[in-house]
N, C-alpha and C positions, 0 to 999 in steps of 0.2 A: 504494499499499499504506499502511496506517495505521501508526502508531507501535507498535500492538499486534500487528503482524505478520499482520494480516488484510487481505483484499481485499473491498471492497464491490462486489457484482455488480449487474447491471442491474436485478435484482429488489429491490435495497436491502438484501440480506442479507450480513452479514460472514462470510467463511469464511477458513481458512488458504490460503496460496498453493497447496499441493498439491491442494486441492479446488476451486480457483477458476476453472480454465480448461477442463479436459477434461470434457465433459458426463457421461461415464460415472462419473468419480471424483466429480463434484459430486453426482450422484444417489445414489451410494453413501454419500457423506458425509452428505447431507441426510436419508436415510431409514434407514440401516442401521448405519453405523460408530458404535460406542459404545453401541448399544442392547442391553439385556440378552438374552443367549442362555442358557437354562437347561435345554435338553433335550439328551439324549445324542447324538442324530444331529447336531444343530446344532453342538455342541461338537466332535464328532469331525471334521466338515467343516472348521471353522475351524482346528483343530489341524493337519489335513492340509495345508490351503492355506498356513498360515503356514510350514510346513516346506518346501513347494515354493517359497515366495517367497524363501527364504534365498538371498542373492546376486543376486536379480533385483528389478525394480521391482513394487510392488503392482499398478500398472496392467496389467502383463503378465499377472499371475495373474487379475485381475478380468476381463479380456477373454476369458480362456480358461475361466472358471468353468463356463459351460454345457457345454463339452467335458469338463471334469474331472467334473462331475456325471454325464454320460452314461457316461463311461469307468469310473467307480467306483460304478456302480449307485446313484446318489444318496447316496453315502457312507453306505450302510446298513452298519454295522459287522459285522452278522451275515453278510452276503453277502461283504464284502471279506475277512473273517477266513478264509473258505474258499478264497480265491484260491490257485492253484497255478502251476506253471511255464508252462502254456498262457496263463494270464491275464497273467503277467509279460511274456511274449512279445507278447501282444496290446497291452498298454499301451505297450511299448517301440516298437511300430510305429505308434502313434497320434500323428500330427503335430499333433493339436489340443491336446495337453497338453504339459507339460514332460517330455521323455523323459530323465529322470535315474534310472538304475537304483537307486541307493542310496536316493533319495527314494520311488520306487515300492515298494521292499521295506520301507521304513520305514512307509509307510502300511499295508501288510498287517500288519506287526508290531504297529503301534499299534491296529489294529482288534482283534486278538487280545487285546491288553492291555486294551482297552476292555471286551471281553466279560468278562474275568477280574475286572474291578472291580465288576461287578454283584454279585458274592458277597463283596465286600470290606467289612469293617465300617466303613470310612471313606466308603462310598457309591459310587454310580455315577460315571461320568466327570464329569457336570455338577456334582453335589454336591461331588465331590472338588476340582475346579478352583475352584469358588466358595468353598470353605472357606479359601482363601488370600487372600480379600479383605482389604485392609489396614484399619486403623482410620481412616485419612484418605486423601484423594486429592490429587494435585498441583493447583496452581492457577496454571498457566502463563500468563504475559502475552505471551510471545513464543515462537517455535518453539525457540529456544535454551534455554528453560526446561523443555522437555519431557524427562523422563528417558528413557533407553533400557533401563534395568533397575531393579530395586528389591530390597530384602531379600526381599520376598514372592515376586517372580518367581524369585529364586535358590532359595528354599525350595521353590517349586512344581516347578522344574526337577529338583531333586535328588529330590523325592518321586516325581515321575512316572518318573524313571529307575529308582528302586527298585522301581516297579511294572512294569517291563519296557518302558516307552516309550523311543523313540529320537527323535533330531532335535528335542529339547525343551530347548534351551539357554536360559539366563536372559533373553537379549535377545529370542529368539523368543517366550518365554512372556510377556514384558512386552507385546509387540505383540499377543498373544492377549488378554491382560487388558484392554488398551485397546479392542480390537475388539468384545469381548463385554460391555463395560460394568462390568467389575470395578473398574476405575479410570476416572476422567473426566479425559482429558487435552485436551479441547477448550479452546482458548485462551479466556481470560476475555472477550475481545471478540467471540467467535464467537456466531452466533445459535443454535448447537446446545448451548452450555454449559448443563449442568444438565437436559437434556431426557430423560435416561435414567430419571429417577425413582429412581435409586439413590443419587445424591449431590445435595445442594443446589447451586444455582448459585454 
């Protein structure tokens, strides 16, 4: 491992430790994490998966993502918003996903809140979340330098709660902001730093 907290792989590319060994995590890091997500369904999916991840490893959620997508109708908020008791029972019986009743119900609640945002003067879910983009982004040299929350993630958390969303705490919202490119927390030594097009390297 380098002094910058990155590991150089056999391909000569530097990545953080969490993305350096597991092929699934490495592919996710190289192709998806930190890239801009600006559509409603994409944001709803990430918001939902971040809530399910709470208390678990991201690798667990990532391995189950195909099952999550199948179980939740591709995270189409219009479909999920119509889920009733039979759907909750179906989801709680699905061994392919994380069977946490509170998180299942939160996903349904958040789908309904997502639809409500379409008529909101602050915009739909994607525009609403992106409106909390900060004026600057962290420039972490080591994993210890990466924040776990920010004033903007706290403000986003509070704003979403006012709009009827649940399981949207400031730490979870910061993880969302990292995942969808609103902030760039790639380590300065990583080959992915600055690749989102949102922030300079």
